[in-house]
PDB file with one MODEL, atoms N, CA, C and O in Angstrom:
MODEL        1
ATOM      1  N   MET A   1       0.773  -0.895   0.333  1.00  0.00           N
ATOM      2  CA  MET A   1      -0.047  -0.178  -0.165  1.00  0.00           C
ATOM      3  C   MET A   1       0.738   1.334  -0.152  1.00  0.00           C
ATOM      4  O   MET A   1       1.637   1.476   0.677  1.00  0.00           O
ATOM      5  N   ASN A   2       0.485   2.197  -0.848  1.00  0.00           N
ATOM      6  CA  ASN A   2       1.425   3.282  -0.795  1.00  0.00           C
ATOM      7  C   ASN A   2       0.405   4.548  -0.224  1.00  0.00           C
ATOM      8  O   ASN A   2      -0.800   4.436  -0.001  1.00  0.00           O
ATOM      9  N   LYS A   3       1.094   5.558  -0.084  1.00  0.00           N
ATOM     10  CA  LYS A   3       0.711   6.793   0.684  1.00  0.00           C
ATOM     11  C   LYS A   3      -1.110   7.107  -0.077  1.00  0.00           C
ATOM     12  O   LYS A   3      -2.179   7.318   0.496  1.00  0.00           O
ATOM     13  N   GLY A   4      -0.794   7.015  -1.413  1.00  0.00           N
ATOM     14  CA  GLY A   4      -2.025   7.371  -1.918  1.00  0.00           C
ATOM     15  C   GLY A   4      -3.664   6.424  -1.399  1.00  0.00           C
ATOM     16  O   GLY A   4      -4.771   6.808  -1.024  1.00  0.00           O
ATOM     17  N   GLU A   5      -3.107   5.217  -1.613  1.00  0.00           N
ATOM     18  CA  GLU A   5      -3.914   4.188  -1.106  1.00  0.00           C
ATOM     19  C   GLU A   5      -4.284   4.138   0.228  1.00  0.00           C
ATOM     20  O   GLU A   5      -5.379   3.704   0.585  1.00  0.00           O
ATOM     21  N   LEU A   6      -3.505   4.520   0.925  1.00  0.00           N
ATOM     22  CA  LEU A   6      -3.662   4.572   2.371  1.00  0.00           C
ATOM     23  C   LEU A   6      -4.589   5.827   2.699  1.00  0.00           C
ATOM     24  O   LEU A   6      -5.503   5.701   3.513  1.00  0.00           O
ATOM     25  N   ILE A   7      -4.352   7.007   2.075  1.00  0.00           N
ATOM     26  CA  ILE A   7      -5.227   8.153   2.499  1.00  0.00           C
ATOM     27  C   ILE A   7      -6.713   7.764   1.808  1.00  0.00           C
ATOM     28  O   ILE A   7      -7.767   8.046   2.377  1.00  0.00           O
ATOM     29  N   ASP A   8      -6.661   7.125   0.595  1.00  0.00           N
ATOM     30  CA  ASP A   8      -8.138   6.212   0.211  1.00  0.00           C
ATOM     31  C   ASP A   8      -8.928   6.059   1.673  1.00  0.00           C
ATOM     32  O   ASP A   8      -9.893   6.633   2.176  1.00  0.00           O
ATOM     33  N   GLN A   9      -7.925   4.871   2.148  1.00  0.00           N
ATOM     34  CA  GLN A   9      -8.580   3.823   3.192  1.00  0.00           C
ATOM     35  C   GLN A   9      -8.860   5.095   4.104  1.00  0.00           C
ATOM     36  O   GLN A   9     -10.046   5.423   4.142  1.00  0.00           O
ATOM     37  N   ILE A  10      -8.201   5.671   4.655  1.00  0.00           N
ATOM     38  CA  ILE A  10      -8.400   6.685   5.789  1.00  0.00           C
ATOM     39  C   ILE A  10      -9.838   7.511   5.460  1.00  0.00           C
ATOM     40  O   ILE A  10     -10.798   7.447   6.228  1.00  0.00           O
ATOM     41  N   ALA A  11      -9.845   8.176   4.397  1.00  0.00           N
ATOM     42  CA  ALA A  11     -11.004   8.355   3.948  1.00  0.00           C
ATOM     43  C   ALA A  11     -12.211   8.056   3.992  1.00  0.00           C
ATOM     44  O   ALA A  11     -13.217   8.646   4.385  1.00  0.00           O
ATOM     45  N   ALA A  12     -11.942   6.733   3.394  1.00  0.00           N
ATOM     46  CA  ALA A  12     -13.522   5.834   3.416  1.00  0.00           C
ATOM     47  C   ALA A  12     -13.794   5.493   4.849  1.00  0.00           C
ATOM     48  O   ALA A  12     -15.004   5.380   5.045  1.00  0.00           O
ATOM     49  N   ASN A  13     -12.922   5.255   6.112  1.00  0.00           N
ATOM     50  CA  ASN A  13     -12.951   4.755   6.975  1.00  0.00           C
ATOM     51  C   ASN A  13     -13.542   5.868   8.145  1.00  0.00           C
ATOM     52  O   ASN A  13     -14.359   5.632   9.035  1.00  0.00           O
ATOM     53  N   ALA A  14     -12.882   7.094   7.853  1.00  0.00           N
ATOM     54  CA  ALA A  14     -13.401   8.137   8.609  1.00  0.00           C
ATOM     55  C   ALA A  14     -14.101   8.763   8.287  1.00  0.00           C
ATOM     56  O   ALA A  14     -14.244   9.743   9.019  1.00  0.00           O
ATOM     57  N   ASN A  15     -15.159   8.690   6.849  1.00  0.00           N
ATOM     58  CA  ASN A  15     -16.200   9.363   6.369  1.00  0.00           C
ATOM     59  C   ASN A  15     -15.596  10.730   6.279  1.00  0.00           C
ATOM     60  O   ASN A  15     -16.320  11.574   6.806  1.00  0.00           O
ATOM     61  N   VAL A  16     -14.375  11.248   5.717  1.00  0.00           N
ATOM     62  CA  VAL A  16     -13.644  12.519   5.382  1.00  0.00           C
ATOM     63  C   VAL A  16     -13.633  12.334   3.632  1.00  0.00           C
ATOM     64  O   VAL A  16     -13.877  11.387   2.884  1.00  0.00           O
ATOM     65  N   THR A  17     -13.268  13.584   3.450  1.00  0.00           N
ATOM     66  CA  THR A  17     -12.799  13.836   2.034  1.00  0.00           C
ATOM     67  C   THR A  17     -11.246  13.065   2.057  1.00  0.00           C
ATOM     68  O   THR A  17     -10.728  12.605   3.075  1.00  0.00           O
ATOM     69  N   LYS A  18     -10.767  13.048   0.964  1.00  0.00           N
ATOM     70  CA  LYS A  18      -9.380  12.857   0.691  1.00  0.00           C
ATOM     71  C   LYS A  18      -8.369  13.680   1.027  1.00  0.00           C
ATOM     72  O   LYS A  18      -7.269  13.387   1.496  1.00  0.00           O
ATOM     73  N   LYS A  19      -8.966  15.061   0.666  1.00  0.00           N
ATOM     74  CA  LYS A  19      -7.628  16.253   0.911  1.00  0.00           C
ATOM     75  C   LYS A  19      -7.810  15.965   2.629  1.00  0.00           C
ATOM     76  O   LYS A  19      -6.769  15.626   3.191  1.00  0.00           O
ATOM     77  N   ASP A  20      -8.992  16.071   3.450  1.00  0.00           N
ATOM     78  CA  ASP A  20      -8.857  16.333   4.471  1.00  0.00           C
ATOM     79  C   ASP A  20      -8.073  14.946   5.195  1.00  0.00           C
ATOM     80  O   ASP A  20      -7.421  15.189   6.211  1.00  0.00           O
ATOM     81  N   ALA A  21      -8.105  13.942   4.853  1.00  0.00           N
ATOM     82  CA  ALA A  21      -7.507  12.635   5.140  1.00  0.00           C
ATOM     83  C   ALA A  21      -5.719  12.952   4.832  1.00  0.00           C
ATOM     84  O   ALA A  21      -4.864  12.586   5.638  1.00  0.00           O
ATOM     85  N   ASP A  22      -5.454  13.535   3.799  1.00  0.00           N
ATOM     86  CA  ASP A  22      -4.396  13.425   3.220  1.00  0.00           C
ATOM     87  C   ASP A  22      -3.819  14.501   4.417  1.00  0.00           C
ATOM     88  O   ASP A  22      -2.820  14.091   5.009  1.00  0.00           O
ATOM     89  N   ALA A  23      -4.318  15.765   4.810  1.00  0.00           N
ATOM     90  CA  ALA A  23      -4.001  17.136   5.403  1.00  0.00           C
ATOM     91  C   ALA A  23      -3.513  16.228   6.891  1.00  0.00           C
ATOM     92  O   ALA A  23      -2.337  16.279   7.251  1.00  0.00           O
ATOM     93  N   VAL A  24      -4.566  15.399   7.696  1.00  0.00           N
ATOM     94  CA  VAL A  24      -4.110  14.660   8.863  1.00  0.00           C
ATOM     95  C   VAL A  24      -3.046  13.576   8.614  1.00  0.00           C
ATOM     96  O   VAL A  24      -2.071  13.437   9.352  1.00  0.00           O
ATOM     97  N   LEU A  25      -3.208  13.072   7.896  1.00  0.00           N
ATOM     98  CA  LEU A  25      -2.051  12.174   7.602  1.00  0.00           C
ATOM     99  C   LEU A  25      -0.352  12.839   7.671  1.00  0.00           C
ATOM    100  O   LEU A  25       0.536  12.509   8.457  1.00  0.00           O
ATOM    101  N   SER A  26      -0.292  13.944   6.478  1.00  0.00           N
ATOM    102  CA  SER A  26       1.000  14.542   6.755  1.00  0.00           C
ATOM    103  C   SER A  26       1.061  15.473   7.673  1.00  0.00           C
ATOM    104  O   SER A  26       2.086  16.146   7.781  1.00  0.00           O
ATOM    105  N   ALA A  27       0.101  15.648   8.399  1.00  0.00           N
ATOM    106  CA  ALA A  27       0.179  16.658   9.902  1.00  0.00           C
ATOM    107  C   ALA A  27       0.740  15.490  10.815  1.00  0.00           C
ATOM    108  O   ALA A  27       1.803  15.765  11.372  1.00  0.00           O
ATOM    109  N   THR A  28       0.235  14.295  11.054  1.00  0.00           N
ATOM    110  CA  THR A  28       0.444  13.218  11.810  1.00  0.00           C
ATOM    111  C   THR A  28       2.128  12.859  11.116  1.00  0.00           C
ATOM    112  O   THR A  28       2.865  13.544  11.825  1.00  0.00           O
ATOM    113  N   LEU A  29       2.692  12.385  10.459  1.00  0.00           N
ATOM    114  CA  LEU A  29       3.586  12.317   9.894  1.00  0.00           C
ATOM    115  C   LEU A  29       5.134  13.120  10.072  1.00  0.00           C
ATOM    116  O   LEU A  29       6.270  12.667  10.216  1.00  0.00           O
ATOM    117  N   GLU A  30       4.553  14.634   9.981  1.00  0.00           N
ATOM    118  CA  GLU A  30       5.434  15.724  10.340  1.00  0.00           C
ATOM    119  C   GLU A  30       5.850  15.643  11.862  1.00  0.00           C
ATOM    120  O   GLU A  30       6.983  15.940  12.239  1.00  0.00           O
ATOM    121  N   VAL A  31       4.768  15.186  12.769  1.00  0.00           N
ATOM    122  CA  VAL A  31       4.577  15.597  14.110  1.00  0.00           C
ATOM    123  C   VAL A  31       5.664  14.487  14.438  1.00  0.00           C
ATOM    124  O   VAL A  31       6.737  14.792  14.959  1.00  0.00           O
ATOM    125  N   ILE A  32       5.412  13.511  14.187  1.00  0.00           N
ATOM    126  CA  ILE A  32       6.259  12.554  14.230  1.00  0.00           C
ATOM    127  C   ILE A  32       7.743  12.445  14.025  1.00  0.00           C
ATOM    128  O   ILE A  32       8.570  12.113  14.875  1.00  0.00           O
ATOM    129  N   LEU A  33       7.945  12.753  12.853  1.00  0.00           N
ATOM    130  CA  LEU A  33       9.332  13.021  12.494  1.00  0.00           C
ATOM    131  C   LEU A  33       9.999  14.224  13.018  1.00  0.00           C
ATOM    132  O   LEU A  33      11.223  14.201  13.150  1.00  0.00           O
ATOM    133  N   ASP A  34       9.302  15.305  13.340  1.00  0.00           N
ATOM    134  CA  ASP A  34       9.720  16.272  14.175  1.00  0.00           C
ATOM    135  C   ASP A  34      10.237  15.992  15.188  1.00  0.00           C
ATOM    136  O   ASP A  34      11.328  16.496  15.454  1.00  0.00           O
ATOM    137  N   THR A  35       9.379  14.763  16.403  1.00  0.00           N
ATOM    138  CA  THR A  35       9.383  14.726  17.566  1.00  0.00           C
ATOM    139  C   THR A  35      10.408  13.518  17.439  1.00  0.00           C
ATOM    140  O   THR A  35      11.095  13.427  18.456  1.00  0.00           O
ATOM    141  N   VAL A  36      10.647  12.742  16.650  1.00  0.00           N
ATOM    142  CA  VAL A  36      11.906  11.596  16.771  1.00  0.00           C
ATOM    143  C   VAL A  36      13.238  12.046  16.648  1.00  0.00           C
ATOM    144  O   VAL A  36      14.211  11.643  17.286  1.00  0.00           O
ATOM    145  N   ALA A  37      13.177  13.370  15.314  1.00  0.00           N
ATOM    146  CA  ALA A  37      14.315  14.169  15.469  1.00  0.00           C
ATOM    147  C   ALA A  37      15.148  14.765  16.010  1.00  0.00           C
ATOM    148  O   ALA A  37      16.322  15.084  15.824  1.00  0.00           O
ATOM    149  N   ALA A  38      13.811  14.978  17.268  1.00  0.00           N
ATOM    150  CA  ALA A  38      14.574  15.989  18.460  1.00  0.00           C
ATOM    151  C   ALA A  38      14.789  15.127  19.657  1.00  0.00           C
ATOM    152  O   ALA A  38      14.851  15.693  20.748  1.00  0.00           O
ATOM    153  N   GLY A  39      14.928  13.646  19.586  1.00  0.00           N
ATOM    154  CA  GLY A  39      15.603  12.822  20.515  1.00  0.00           C
ATOM    155  C   GLY A  39      14.242  12.483  21.279  1.00  0.00           C
ATOM    156  O   GLY A  39      14.608  12.214  22.423  1.00  0.00           O
ATOM    157  N   GLU A  40      13.131  12.387  21.227  1.00  0.00           N
ATOM    158  CA  GLU A  40      11.613  12.317  21.971  1.00  0.00           C
ATOM    159  C   GLU A  40      11.225  10.796  21.372  1.00  0.00           C
ATOM    160  O   GLU A  40      11.691  10.394  20.305  1.00  0.00           O
ATOM    161  N   LYS A  41      10.586  10.246  21.952  1.00  0.00           N
ATOM    162  CA  LYS A  41       9.468   9.142  21.559  1.00  0.00           C
ATOM    163  C   LYS A  41       8.384   9.226  21.218  1.00  0.00           C
ATOM    164  O   LYS A  41       7.888  10.293  21.577  1.00  0.00           O
ATOM    165  N   VAL A  42       7.657   8.528  20.612  1.00  0.00           N
ATOM    166  CA  VAL A  42       6.395   9.185  19.837  1.00  0.00           C
ATOM    167  C   VAL A  42       5.497   7.222  20.214  1.00  0.00           C
ATOM    168  O   VAL A  42       5.673   6.190  19.567  1.00  0.00           O
ATOM    169  N   THR A  43       4.780   7.406  21.221  1.00  0.00           N
ATOM    170  CA  THR A  43       4.098   6.100  21.642  1.00  0.00           C
ATOM    171  C   THR A  43       2.561   5.899  21.473  1.00  0.00           C
ATOM    172  O   THR A  43       1.717   6.178  22.325  1.00  0.00           O
ATOM    173  N   LEU A  44       2.324   5.351  20.195  1.00  0.00           N
ATOM    174  CA  LEU A  44       0.479   5.079  20.197  1.00  0.00           C
ATOM    175  C   LEU A  44       0.232   3.643  20.593  1.00  0.00           C
ATOM    176  O   LEU A  44       0.443   2.664  19.877  1.00  0.00           O
ATOM    177  N   VAL A  45      -0.229   3.640  21.790  1.00  0.00           N
ATOM    178  CA  VAL A  45      -0.577   2.603  22.608  1.00  0.00           C
ATOM    179  C   VAL A  45      -1.423   1.497  21.814  1.00  0.00           C
ATOM    180  O   VAL A  45      -2.602   1.653  21.495  1.00  0.00           O
ATOM    181  N   GLY A  46      -0.639   0.334  21.535  1.00  0.00           N
ATOM    182  CA  GLY A  46      -1.493  -0.962  20.854  1.00  0.00           C
ATOM    183  C   GLY A  46      -0.719  -1.091  19.320  1.00  0.00           C
ATOM    184  O   GLY A  46      -0.723  -2.026  18.518  1.00  0.00           O
ATOM    185  N   PHE A  47      -0.015   0.337  19.262  1.00  0.00           N
ATOM    186  CA  PHE A  47       0.373   0.327  17.769  1.00  0.00           C
ATOM    187  C   PHE A  47       1.960   0.143  17.988  1.00  0.00           C
ATOM    188  O   PHE A  47       2.373  -1.017  17.987  1.00  0.00           O
ATOM    189  N   GLY A  48       2.533   0.791  18.105  1.00  0.00           N
ATOM    190  CA  GLY A  48       3.987   0.861  18.259  1.00  0.00           C
ATOM    191  C   GLY A  48       4.695   2.308  18.762  1.00  0.00           C
ATOM    192  O   GLY A  48       4.029   3.340  18.838  1.00  0.00           O
ATOM    193  N   THR A  49       5.603   2.272  18.973  1.00  0.00           N
ATOM    194  CA  THR A  49       6.763   3.264  19.612  1.00  0.00           C
ATOM    195  C   THR A  49       7.698   3.731  18.424  1.00  0.00           C
ATOM    196  O   THR A  49       8.522   2.979  17.906  1.00  0.00           O
ATOM    197  N   PHE A  50       7.531   4.797  18.112  1.00  0.00           N
ATOM    198  CA  PHE A  50       8.736   5.572  17.277  1.00  0.00           C
ATOM    199  C   PHE A  50      10.007   6.264  18.080  1.00  0.00           C
ATOM    200  O   PHE A  50       9.809   7.060  18.998  1.00  0.00           O
ATOM    201  N   GLU A  51      11.457   5.845  17.598  1.00  0.00           N
ATOM    202  CA  GLU A  51      12.078   6.516  18.591  1.00  0.00           C
ATOM    203  C   GLU A  51      13.565   6.604  17.546  1.00  0.00           C
ATOM    204  O   GLU A  51      13.705   5.947  16.514  1.00  0.00           O
ATOM    205  N   ALA A  52      14.748   7.738  18.208  1.00  0.00           N
ATOM    206  CA  ALA A  52      15.684   7.371  17.796  1.00  0.00           C
ATOM    207  C   ALA A  52      16.762   6.559  18.489  1.00  0.00           C
ATOM    208  O   ALA A  52      16.772   6.487  19.718  1.00  0.00           O
ATOM    209  N   ARG A  53      17.700   5.926  17.717  1.00  0.00           N
ATOM    210  CA  ARG A  53      18.238   4.755  18.734  1.00  0.00           C
ATOM    211  C   ARG A  53      20.004   5.204  18.181  1.00  0.00           C
ATOM    212  O   ARG A  53      20.411   5.516  17.061  1.00  0.00           O
ATOM    213  N   ASP A  54      20.658   5.081  19.352  1.00  0.00           N
ATOM    214  CA  ASP A  54      21.969   5.666  18.957  1.00  0.00           C
ATOM    215  C   ASP A  54      22.703   4.332  18.598  1.00  0.00           C
ATOM    216  O   ASP A  54      22.389   3.388  19.323  1.00  0.00           O
ATOM    217  N   ARG A  55      23.551   4.095  17.692  1.00  0.00           N
ATOM    218  CA  ARG A  55      24.259   3.060  17.353  1.00  0.00           C
ATOM    219  C   ARG A  55      25.841   3.756  17.922  1.00  0.00           C
ATOM    220  O   ARG A  55      26.266   4.906  18.035  1.00  0.00           O
ATOM    221  N   GLN A  56      26.325   2.573  18.154  1.00  0.00           N
ATOM    222  CA  GLN A  56      28.302   2.627  18.628  1.00  0.00           C
ATOM    223  C   GLN A  56      28.724   2.460  17.525  1.00  0.00           C
ATOM    224  O   GLN A  56      28.279   1.799  16.587  1.00  0.00           O
ATOM    225  N   ALA A  57      29.864   3.252  17.658  1.00  0.00           N
ATOM    226  CA  ALA A  57      30.900   3.021  16.543  1.00  0.00           C
ATOM    227  C   ALA A  57      31.511   1.512  16.637  1.00  0.00           C
ATOM    228  O   ALA A  57      31.672   0.922  17.705  1.00  0.00           O
ATOM    229  N   ARG A  58      31.751   1.109  15.665  1.00  0.00           N
ATOM    230  CA  ARG A  58      32.196  -0.513  15.549  1.00  0.00           C
ATOM    231  C   ARG A  58      32.751  -0.478  14.683  1.00  0.00           C
ATOM    232  O   ARG A  58      32.659   0.523  13.973  1.00  0.00           O
ATOM    233  N   GLU A  59      33.835  -1.852  14.216  1.00  0.00           N
ATOM    234  CA  GLU A  59      34.566  -2.053  13.111  1.00  0.00           C
ATOM    235  C   GLU A  59      33.895  -3.275  12.481  1.00  0.00           C
ATOM    236  O   GLU A  59      33.287  -4.201  13.016  1.00  0.00           O
ATOM    237  N   GLY A  60      34.208  -2.993  11.044  1.00  0.00           N
ATOM    238  CA  GLY A  60      33.299  -3.528   9.763  1.00  0.00           C
ATOM    239  C   GLY A  60      34.452  -3.863   9.242  1.00  0.00           C
ATOM    240  O   GLY A  60      35.619  -3.652   9.571  1.00  0.00           O
ATOM    241  N   ARG A  61      33.723  -4.660   8.000  1.00  0.00           N
ATOM    242  CA  ARG A  61      34.874  -5.016   6.640  1.00  0.00           C
ATOM    243  C   ARG A  61      34.503  -4.142   5.299  1.00  0.00           C
ATOM    244  O   ARG A  61      33.295  -4.060   5.081  1.00  0.00           O
ATOM    245  N   ASN A  62      35.300  -3.535   4.452  1.00  0.00           N
ATOM    246  CA  ASN A  62      35.101  -3.437   3.140  1.00  0.00           C
ATOM    247  C   ASN A  62      34.824  -4.342   2.572  1.00  0.00           C
ATOM    248  O   ASN A  62      35.639  -5.261   2.656  1.00  0.00           O
ATOM    249  N   PRO A  63      33.741  -4.554   1.825  1.00  0.00           N
ATOM    250  CA  PRO A  63      33.403  -5.576   1.213  1.00  0.00           C
ATOM    251  C   PRO A  63      33.894  -6.296  -0.103  1.00  0.00           C
ATOM    252  O   PRO A  63      33.798  -7.391  -0.657  1.00  0.00           O
ATOM    253  N   SER A  64      34.629  -4.726  -0.337  1.00  0.00           N
ATOM    254  CA  SER A  64      35.693  -5.144  -1.813  1.00  0.00           C
ATOM    255  C   SER A  64      36.737  -5.549  -1.957  1.00  0.00           C
ATOM    256  O   SER A  64      37.097  -6.260  -2.895  1.00  0.00           O
ATOM    257  N   THR A  65      37.748  -4.971  -0.587  1.00  0.00           N
ATOM    258  CA  THR A  65      38.864  -5.521  -0.322  1.00  0.00           C
ATOM    259  C   THR A  65      38.788  -6.440   0.982  1.00  0.00           C
ATOM    260  O   THR A  65      39.699  -7.268   0.993  1.00  0.00           O
ATOM    261  N   GLY A  66      38.325  -6.476   1.579  1.00  0.00           N
ATOM    262  CA  GLY A  66      38.229  -7.162   2.903  1.00  0.00           C
ATOM    263  C   GLY A  66      38.607  -6.712   3.930  1.00  0.00           C
ATOM    264  O   GLY A  66      38.566  -7.260   5.032  1.00  0.00           O
ATOM    265  N   LYS A  67      39.187  -5.223   3.551  1.00  0.00           N
ATOM    266  CA  LYS A  67      40.367  -4.726   5.015  1.00  0.00           C
ATOM    267  C   LYS A  67      39.268  -4.210   5.832  1.00  0.00           C
ATOM    268  O   LYS A  67      38.145  -3.989   5.379  1.00  0.00           O
ATOM    269  N   PRO A  68      39.709  -3.976   7.363  1.00  0.00           N
ATOM    270  CA  PRO A  68      38.952  -3.632   8.266  1.00  0.00           C
ATOM    271  C   PRO A  68      38.564  -2.011   8.089  1.00  0.00           C
ATOM    272  O   PRO A  68      39.509  -1.292   7.763  1.00  0.00           O
ATOM    273  N   ILE A  69      37.408  -1.445   8.253  1.00  0.00           N
ATOM    274  CA  ILE A  69      37.113  -0.170   8.779  1.00  0.00           C
ATOM    275  C   ILE A  69      36.361   0.110   9.706  1.00  0.00           C
ATOM    276  O   ILE A  69      35.527  -0.696  10.120  1.00  0.00           O
ATOM    277  N   GLN A  70      36.547   1.524  10.293  1.00  0.00           N
ATOM    278  CA  GLN A  70      35.915   2.064  11.173  1.00  0.00           C
ATOM    279  C   GLN A  70      34.608   2.358  11.020  1.00  0.00           C
ATOM    280  O   GLN A  70      34.554   3.359  10.305  1.00  0.00           O
ATOM    281  N   ILE A  71      33.152   1.878  11.430  1.00  0.00           N
ATOM    282  CA  ILE A  71      32.345   2.593  11.159  1.00  0.00           C
ATOM    283  C   ILE A  71      31.749   3.351  12.515  1.00  0.00           C
ATOM    284  O   ILE A  71      31.465   2.893  13.622  1.00  0.00           O
ATOM    285  N   PRO A  72      31.676   4.744  11.954  1.00  0.00           N
ATOM    286  CA  PRO A  72      31.408   5.870  13.098  1.00  0.00           C
ATOM    287  C   PRO A  72      29.887   5.716  13.553  1.00  0.00           C
ATOM    288  O   PRO A  72      28.924   5.360  12.874  1.00  0.00           O
ATOM    289  N   ALA A  73      29.951   6.126  15.045  1.00  0.00           N
ATOM    290  CA  ALA A  73      28.547   6.185  15.692  1.00  0.00           C
ATOM    291  C   ALA A  73      27.587   6.747  14.860  1.00  0.00           C
ATOM    292  O   ALA A  73      27.851   7.623  14.036  1.00  0.00           O
ATOM    293  N   THR A  74      26.569   6.312  15.031  1.00  0.00           N
ATOM    294  CA  THR A  74      25.202   7.534  14.489  1.00  0.00           C
ATOM    295  C   THR A  74      24.002   7.111  15.090  1.00  0.00           C
ATOM    296  O   THR A  74      24.002   6.195  15.913  1.00  0.00           O
ATOM    297  N   ARG A  75      22.813   7.797  14.693  1.00  0.00           N
ATOM    298  CA  ARG A  75      21.788   8.104  15.286  1.00  0.00           C
ATOM    299  C   ARG A  75      20.679   7.505  13.968  1.00  0.00           C
ATOM    300  O   ARG A  75      20.687   8.132  12.909  1.00  0.00           O
ATOM    301  N   VAL A  76      19.839   6.390  14.105  1.00  0.00           N
ATOM    302  CA  VAL A  76      18.846   5.615  13.348  1.00  0.00           C
ATOM    303  C   VAL A  76      17.696   6.044  13.595  1.00  0.00           C
ATOM    304  O   VAL A  76      17.748   6.798  14.567  1.00  0.00           O
ATOM    305  N   PRO A  77      16.715   5.940  13.206  1.00  0.00           N
ATOM    306  CA  PRO A  77      15.214   6.110  13.347  1.00  0.00           C
ATOM    307  C   PRO A  77      14.874   4.485  13.894  1.00  0.00           C
ATOM    308  O   PRO A  77      15.404   3.493  13.392  1.00  0.00           O
ATOM    309  N   ALA A  78      14.132   4.457  14.738  1.00  0.00           N
ATOM    310  CA  ALA A  78      13.545   2.698  15.035  1.00  0.00           C
ATOM    311  C   ALA A  78      12.262   2.809  15.223  1.00  0.00           C
ATOM    312  O   ALA A  78      11.862   3.783  15.861  1.00  0.00           O
ATOM    313  N   PHE A  79      11.358   1.877  14.732  1.00  0.00           N
ATOM    314  CA  PHE A  79       9.923   1.355  15.252  1.00  0.00           C
ATOM    315  C   PHE A  79      10.255   0.340  16.114  1.00  0.00           C
ATOM    316  O   PHE A  79      11.234  -0.371  15.888  1.00  0.00           O
ATOM    317  N   SER A  80       9.387   0.153  17.303  1.00  0.00           N
ATOM    318  CA  SER A  80       8.888  -1.264  17.720  1.00  0.00           C
ATOM    319  C   SER A  80       7.446  -1.379  17.510  1.00  0.00           C
ATOM    320  O   SER A  80       6.661  -0.475  17.799  1.00  0.00           O
ATOM    321  N   ALA A  81       7.111  -2.486  17.012  1.00  0.00           N
ATOM    322  CA  ALA A  81       5.525  -2.550  16.957  1.00  0.00           C
ATOM    323  C   ALA A  81       4.966  -3.075  18.380  1.00  0.00           C
ATOM    324  O   ALA A  81       5.605  -3.886  19.051  1.00  0.00           O
ATOM    325  N   GLY A  82       3.668  -2.525  18.801  1.00  0.00           N
ATOM    326  CA  GLY A  82       3.166  -2.969  20.006  1.00  0.00           C
ATOM    327  C   GLY A  82       2.443  -4.172  19.787  1.00  0.00           C
ATOM    328  O   GLY A  82       2.341  -4.853  18.766  1.00  0.00           O
ATOM    329  N   LYS A  83       1.907  -4.333  21.045  1.00  0.00           N
ATOM    330  CA  LYS A  83       1.292  -5.631  21.132  1.00  0.00           C
ATOM    331  C   LYS A  83       0.256  -6.172  20.364  1.00  0.00           C
ATOM    332  O   LYS A  83       0.252  -7.305  19.884  1.00  0.00           O
ATOM    333  N   VAL A  84      -0.747  -5.208  20.246  1.00  0.00           N
ATOM    334  CA  VAL A  84      -2.098  -5.316  19.265  1.00  0.00           C
ATOM    335  C   VAL A  84      -1.534  -5.470  17.895  1.00  0.00           C
ATOM    336  O   VAL A  84      -2.016  -6.292  17.115  1.00  0.00           O
ATOM    337  N   PHE A  85      -0.366  -4.584  17.525  1.00  0.00           N
ATOM    338  CA  PHE A  85      -0.114  -4.866  16.161  1.00  0.00           C
ATOM    339  C   PHE A  85       0.606  -6.249  16.176  1.00  0.00           C
ATOM    340  O   PHE A  85       0.235  -6.985  15.262  1.00  0.00           O
ATOM    341  N   LYS A  86       1.513  -6.746  16.973  1.00  0.00           N
ATOM    342  CA  LYS A  86       1.965  -8.018  16.771  1.00  0.00           C
ATOM    343  C   LYS A  86       0.847  -8.813  16.722  1.00  0.00           C
ATOM    344  O   LYS A  86       0.801  -9.707  15.877  1.00  0.00           O
ATOM    345  N   GLU A  87      -0.122  -8.626  17.539  1.00  0.00           N
ATOM    346  CA  GLU A  87      -1.145 -10.115  17.448  1.00  0.00           C
ATOM    347  C   GLU A  87      -1.746  -9.816  16.397  1.00  0.00           C
ATOM    348  O   GLU A  87      -2.157 -10.861  15.891  1.00  0.00           O
ATOM    349  N   LYS A  88      -2.079  -8.745  15.663  1.00  0.00           N
ATOM    350  CA  LYS A  88      -3.201  -8.802  14.392  1.00  0.00           C
ATOM    351  C   LYS A  88      -2.210  -9.108  13.365  1.00  0.00           C
ATOM    352  O   LYS A  88      -2.929  -9.290  12.383  1.00  0.00           O
ATOM    353  N   VAL A  89      -0.795  -9.306  12.916  1.00  0.00           N
ATOM    354  CA  VAL A  89       0.087  -9.322  12.212  1.00  0.00           C
ATOM    355  C   VAL A  89      -0.070 -11.460  12.326  1.00  0.00           C
ATOM    356  O   VAL A  89      -0.093 -12.249  11.381  1.00  0.00           O
ATOM    357  N   VAL A  90      -0.128 -11.696  13.497  1.00  0.00           N
ATOM    358  CA  VAL A  90       0.075 -12.964  13.499  1.00  0.00           C
ATOM    359  C   VAL A  90      -1.119 -13.978  13.454  1.00  0.00           C
ATOM    360  O   VAL A  90      -1.079 -15.203  13.346  1.00  0.00           O
ATOM    361  N   GLU A  91      -2.196 -13.130  13.567  1.00  0.00           N
ATOM    362  CA  GLU A  91      -3.493 -13.747  13.597  1.00  0.00           C
ATOM    363  C   GLU A  91      -3.653 -13.729  11.999  1.00  0.00           C
ATOM    364  O   GLU A  91      -4.507 -14.454  11.489  1.00  0.00           O
ATOM    365  N   LYS A  92      -2.783 -12.849  11.147  1.00  0.00           N
ATOM    366  CA  LYS A  92      -3.529 -12.887   9.465  1.00  0.00           C
ATOM    367  C   LYS A  92      -2.731 -13.841   9.039  1.00  0.00           C
ATOM    368  O   LYS A  92      -2.971 -14.379   7.958  1.00  0.00           O
ATOM    369  N   ALA A  93      -1.376 -14.313   9.996  1.00  0.00           N
ATOM    370  CA  ALA A  93      -0.473 -15.124   9.313  1.00  0.00           C
ATOM    371  C   ALA A  93      -1.039 -16.786   9.048  1.00  0.00           C
ATOM    372  O   ALA A  93      -0.325 -17.594   8.454  1.00  0.00           O
TER     373      ALA A  93
ENDMDL
END
């Protein structure tokens, strides 16, 4: 499902126009992005948690040469699925 299809589903389920659904989805995603970028968590109970996680510096290998290289520490976005989300996915499997 892409963003357009998601907007169609939201509009149908919430009985709102596609324009309104797009505005709400875009605003929601923007708030989540800004909050996580600021280093805070966004928790939607039952759905999951969006957060930034710090990865430690580590040693890796250059795939072309096989020589060791140092991979610097970095911050990455992460999502942890909530209980209801996990149960729904398992139920459909």
